[in-house]
C-alpha angles and dihedrals in degrees: 000000000000090000091053092050091048090054091050092051090048092051091048092048093050093048097037093117093053092046092049090048092050091047092051091048092052090047092051092048091050093048093048091046092052091047095053092042092055091043091053093046093051097041110122117240108256114218116201108226112196114203109226109222112225113249093208143055122240116220122192112177108182092178093067095025098241133124127182145146126241126192122247090240084079133071127204121260114226120253090244093055090046092054089053090054096045131335091221093061112108098173133021136175132183128199110261093229100036123038091193090070118075148149125215144183120207134175134197131183115250112245093210132022121225141089118325120185125221087246090058090052092050094048092046093053093046094048089058091053091050088062086067096041122010089202094055115138137208105229094183139351134187143169115252139179108247104169148005124307091035092295104186126215140167130255118199138182110202137175131204143148115257128219091277092053093252116146103242137185127213121192114190145172124198133187139163142214126195092282109013137059114205124200124188118181145158127210131197140162105261091237094066101034094110090063092059105027094106091049092050092051091046091053099043097041091051098053114117128173129198 
């Protein structure tokens, strides 16, 4: 037995450097393993937040007291072109892929101050469309809030036939202040309305007047 133990001690003594090296290697591996395990366990969960790019432009014109949004499918019509269309137009946009589709903002000074009902606004807008087409129709009409202090306006969806006999739709909102009447509307051939319906609603629902 003593002889066996002596041999063991001798073997260990002769291979002490290898044994120490192996022991250190195992120790380093264990330490590194523990480090990366703890690091992984305590790593915060990273949530990928994708910034959604707005698909519209926001316009806030304090000078004329109007704010609205317009989709990026549309491009702005120059002031010169607008004046040729109608001198009362202050903003105009046409669809990039179809010039027959457009959205506009116009303003006119009120001739007389005083109370105007939403019904008056609706009838006034529709009477102007009837000058283009006597058979124009109001497809829907509702009362909306279009400004601060519960300023009420009218929203209409109308249909008519234009000068080239093309069935056309005009969606419009109108509101007034003490001195100014503001009209915002979009027009489109009936055949392509579905391509722009969301953009029309975005524009018209965003209009606010001060």
